[in-house]
C-alpha positions as CSV (number, residue, x, y, z in Angstrom):
1,M,54.4,44.4,-50.2
2,K,57.3,41.6,-50.1
3,I,57.2,40.2,-46.7
4,N,58.0,37.2,-44.4
5,Q,59.3,35.6,-48.0
6,K,60.8,32.7,-46.2
7,L,57.7,31.9,-44.9
8,Y,56.2,32.0,-47.8
9,A,58.3,29.6,-49.2
10,L,57.2,26.6,-46.9
11,A,54.0,26.8,-48.0
12,E,55.5,25.2,-51.5
13,G,53.7,21.7,-52.2
14,V,50.8,22.2,-49.4
15,E,47.3,22.1,-50.7
16,P,45.6,25.8,-49.4
17,A,42.6,25.3,-47.1
18,E,41.5,28.0,-49.2
19,K,42.2,30.1,-52.2
20,Q,40.8,33.4,-53.2
21,T,41.5,35.8,-56.3
22,F,40.8,39.2,-57.9
23,D,42.1,41.5,-60.2
24,D,44.8,38.6,-61.5
25,R,46.4,38.2,-57.9
26,F,45.2,35.4,-55.2
27,I,45.4,34.6,-51.7
28,E,46.0,31.4,-50.4
29,I,44.9,30.6,-47.3
30,Y,46.7,27.5,-44.7
31,F,46.2,26.7,-41.5
32,M,49.2,27.2,-39.4
33,D,49.3,23.4,-38.2
34,Q,49.3,22.6,-42.0
35,I,53.3,23.1,-41.0
36,E,55.0,21.7,-38.1
37,G,56.7,24.5,-35.9
38,L,54.3,27.2,-37.1
39,V,51.5,27.0,-34.0
40,Q,54.7,27.2,-31.7
41,E,56.7,30.3,-33.5
42,Y,53.8,32.9,-34.0
43,V,51.0,31.7,-31.8
44,H,52.2,30.6,-29.0
45,S,55.7,32.4,-28.3
46,K,54.5,36.0,-30.2
47,G,50.7,35.6,-29.9
48,Q,50.2,36.0,-33.7
49,F,47.2,34.4,-35.1
50,A,47.6,35.5,-38.6
51,V,51.0,35.7,-40.7
52,W,50.7,37.6,-44.0
53,T,53.4,36.9,-46.6
54,S,54.5,37.5,-50.1
55,Q,57.4,36.9,-52.0
56,D,56.8,39.3,-55.4
57,A,54.1,42.1,-53.8
58,V,51.4,40.5,-55.8
59,N,50.4,37.3,-54.3
60,Y,49.8,37.2,-51.1
61,R,49.8,33.8,-48.1
62,L,47.8,33.9,-44.7
63,F,48.9,31.9,-42.2
64,I,46.3,31.7,-39.4
65,E,45.5,29.3,-36.8
66,R,42.9,26.9,-37.3
67,G,39.9,27.3,-34.4
68,Y,40.9,31.5,-34.4
69,Y,40.1,31.1,-38.3
70,N,36.7,29.1,-37.2
71,E,35.7,31.5,-35.4
72,V,36.3,34.6,-36.9
73,K,36.1,33.9,-40.3
74,E,33.8,36.5,-41.6
75,L,37.0,39.0,-41.4
76,Y,39.3,36.9,-43.2
77,Q,36.4,37.1,-46.6
78,Q,37.5,37.1,-50.2
79,P,36.5,41.7,-50.0
80,V,38.0,41.9,-46.7
81,N,41.5,40.3,-47.7
82,K,41.6,42.0,-50.9
83,I,41.3,46.0,-48.7
84,W,44.4,44.3,-46.5
85,V,46.4,43.8,-49.7
86,E,45.7,46.9,-51.6
87,F,47.0,48.7,-48.0
88,W,50.3,46.5,-48.2
89,D,49.8,47.8,-52.1
90,R,50.3,51.7,-50.7
91,T,52.5,50.4,-47.8
92,D,54.9,49.1,-50.2
93,V,54.4,52.5,-52.7
94,L,55.3,54.6,-49.2
95,S,58.1,52.9,-48.4
96,K,59.9,52.4,-51.4
97,K,59.5,56.7,-51.8
98,F,60.5,57.4,-48.5
99,T,64.0,55.0,-49.5
100,R,64.1,56.8,-52.7
101,L,64.1,60.1,-51.6
102,F,65.4,60.1,-48.1
103,I,67.4,57.5,-47.6
104,Y,69.9,57.2,-50.8
105,P,69.9,61.2,-51.5
106,M,71.2,60.9,-47.4
107,M,73.5,57.9,-47.5
108,L,75.4,59.2,-50.6
109,V,75.7,62.7,-49.2
110,A,77.5,61.1,-46.0
111,V,79.3,59.6,-47.7
112,I,80.6,62.7,-49.5
113,L,81.2,64.3,-46.2
114,C,82.8,61.2,-44.9
115,V,85.5,61.1,-47.6
116,L,85.8,65.3,-47.4
117,S,86.6,65.1,-43.8
118,F,90.2,63.0,-45.0
119,V,90.6,64.9,-48.5
120,L,90.2,68.6,-47.6
121,P,93.0,68.5,-44.7
122,K,95.8,66.7,-47.1
123,A,94.6,68.3,-50.0
124,F,94.8,71.9,-48.8
125,S,97.4,70.9,-46.0
126,W,95.3,73.0,-43.0
127,D,96.2,72.7,-39.9
128,Q,95.8,71.0,-36.8
129,N,93.2,73.7,-35.9
130,A,91.3,74.2,-39.2
131,S,91.3,70.6,-39.1
132,N,89.4,70.4,-36.0
133,I,87.3,73.1,-37.2
134,F,86.4,71.1,-40.6
135,S,86.0,67.9,-38.7
136,Y,83.3,69.6,-36.3
137,C,81.5,70.6,-39.3
138,I,81.5,67.5,-41.1
139,I,80.2,65.8,-37.8
140,G,77.0,68.5,-37.1
141,G,76.5,68.0,-41.3
142,L,76.1,63.8,-40.3
143,V,73.8,64.6,-36.9
144,A,71.5,66.9,-38.9
145,L,71.5,64.3,-41.8
146,F,70.6,62.0,-39.0
147,I,67.5,63.9,-37.9
148,V,66.1,64.8,-40.9
149,M,66.4,61.2,-41.6
150,M,63.9,60.5,-38.3
151,L,62.0,63.0,-39.2
152,C,61.3,61.9,-42.9
153,N,60.8,58.3,-41.3
154,S,58.0,59.3,-38.7
155,F,56.2,61.5,-41.1
156,T,56.3,58.0,-43.4
157,K,55.0,55.8,-40.3
158,K,52.4,58.5,-39.7
159,K,51.1,58.2,-43.5
160,I,50.9,54.3,-42.9
161,T,49.2,54.9,-39.9
162,Q,46.5,56.9,-41.5
163,E,46.3,54.1,-44.3
164,N,45.7,51.5,-41.7
165,I,42.5,53.5,-39.5
166,K,41.7,53.9,-43.7
167,S,40.8,50.1,-44.6
168,R,40.1,49.7,-40.7
169,Q,37.1,52.1,-41.9
170,M,36.7,50.0,-44.7
171,V,36.5,46.6,-43.5
172,M,34.1,48.3,-40.6
173,D,31.5,49.7,-43.2
174,I,31.3,45.6,-45.0
175,F,29.8,44.8,-41.4
176,G,28.0,47.9,-40.0
177,E,29.9,48.9,-36.8
178,E,27.8,47.4,-34.5
179,N,28.8,43.8,-36.3
180,F,32.0,44.6,-36.5
181,N,32.4,45.0,-32.4
182,A,30.6,42.1,-32.1
183,L,33.7,40.0,-34.6
184,I,36.6,41.6,-32.8
185,D,34.6,40.8,-29.3
186,K,34.5,36.9,-30.3
187,Q,38.2,37.5,-31.7
188,K,39.1,38.9,-28.5
189,N,37.6,36.3,-26.3
190,Y,39.0,33.4,-28.5
191,M,42.2,34.6,-27.8
192,D,41.6,34.9,-24.2
193,E,40.4,31.6,-23.9
194,Y,43.4,30.2,-26.2
195,F,45.6,31.1,-23.7
196,K,44.4,30.3,-20.0
197,N,43.8,27.1,-22.0
198,L,47.2,26.9,-22.8
199,Y,48.7,28.0,-19.5
200,P,45.9,26.5,-17.2
201,E,45.6,27.9,-13.5
202,E,48.3,26.2,-11.1
203,P,46.2,24.2,-8.2
204,D,46.4,25.2,-4.5
205,E,50.3,24.5,-3.0
206,F,48.6,24.4,0.4
207,N,45.2,22.5,1.3
208,S,42.7,24.1,4.1
209,E,44.2,21.5,7.0
210,E,47.6,22.4,6.0
211,A,47.1,26.1,5.4
212,P,50.6,28.1,7.0
213,E,50.0,30.6,9.7
214,A,48.3,34.0,9.0
215,E,51.8,35.5,9.2
216,E,52.9,33.0,5.9
217,A,49.7,34.0,4.2
218,T,51.4,36.8,1.7
219,E,54.2,34.0,0.9
220,A,51.4,31.7,0.0
221,E,49.6,33.8,-2.5
222,V,53.0,34.1,-4.4
223,V,53.4,30.5,-4.3
224,N,50.2,30.0,-5.6
225,E,50.0,32.9,-8.4
226,Q,48.5,32.3,-12.3
227,T,50.7,31.8,-14.3
228,T,49.5,34.5,-17.0
229,T,50.1,35.7,-20.8
230,D,50.1,38.6,-22.3
231,N,48.1,38.8,-25.1
232,A,50.1,41.7,-26.8
233,N,48.4,43.6,-30.3
234,E,51.2,44.2,-32.5
235,E,53.2,47.2,-33.1
236,V,52.2,49.9,-34.9
237,V,52.3,48.2,-38.9
238,A,54.1,51.5,-39.4
239,E,58.0,50.7,-38.8
240,E,58.2,47.4,-39.7
241,V,56.0,47.8,-42.8
242,V,58.8,50.1,-43.2
243,E,61.6,47.5,-42.3
244,E,59.5,44.7,-44.4
245,K,58.7,42.6,-41.5
246,S,55.7,43.3,-41.1
247,E,54.1,40.1,-40.0
248,E,50.7,40.6,-38.3
249,A,47.0,41.1,-39.7
250,P,46.3,44.6,-40.3
251,V,43.0,44.8,-38.8
252,E,44.5,43.7,-35.5
253,E,47.6,46.4,-35.9
254,A,44.6,48.6,-36.6
255,A,43.1,47.8,-32.9
256,S,47.4,48.9,-31.7
257,T,46.8,52.1,-33.4
258,D,43.9,53.1,-31.7
259,E,45.5,52.3,-28.1
260,E,48.5,53.8,-28.9
261,V,49.8,52.9,-34.8
262,Q,51.9,47.4,-39.2
263,P,49.0,43.5,-42.9
264,E,44.4,40.5,-37.6
265,T,40.9,43.1,-37.7
266,K,42.2,44.8,-34.5
267,D,44.5,41.5,-35.0
268,A,43.4,40.9,-38.6
269,V,44.8,41.1,-41.2
270,E,48.2,42.7,-40.5
271,E,46.6,41.3,-40.9
């Protein structure tokens, strides 16, 4: 699947930290700090520690935070990444099928209805009442098309979610459930510690000798409240994938799916 094509191109001329090959395809792994600004854009701003990219839907590049990779590199070994690339392949098929069978035909029907709403009343010299009734019918038809399109999109997202869950189970089968869960715990602990160090707790504004009156204690607590950053999981792989904006590692998306849905195992892979 073609995803993050501009990001893919940024690695041109940069030596990958690791290159994996399978079935005449390749996955190149880069550390985010090899390219200026990626850590700030994806890790600090979006909470994404791994980002998948592809220009041709055949070969992929994975940009990953260095410390995170060293902590849970087992989640990015070649057999695991192969599973997620194949997940992107299936996602691409579903997305194109949805576009070909539903989006294009419905857009065509909508255009035809709009044209008819202008042409027919004039061609048959309908009076105002007939024109109004016909216009209401056209509007009803467009609303019906919109509803059908939403239902089809929801169905496609559900299918992608199911594929995501299947891929996550395949990854779990590689490690075994116990080891897999241990890796996920390491993943979460690393992320929590990363943001804790990135946004350290602020020192108390008042020392014990300068403590305010009892009635002002609540206000002081507000002043000294710790700054925190939520490490939000990836939103449903499904919708982003359909719109070709899937950025996260699919395993992380799968974790989000369990809570709610796409391409790292619970963050891992999107990716």
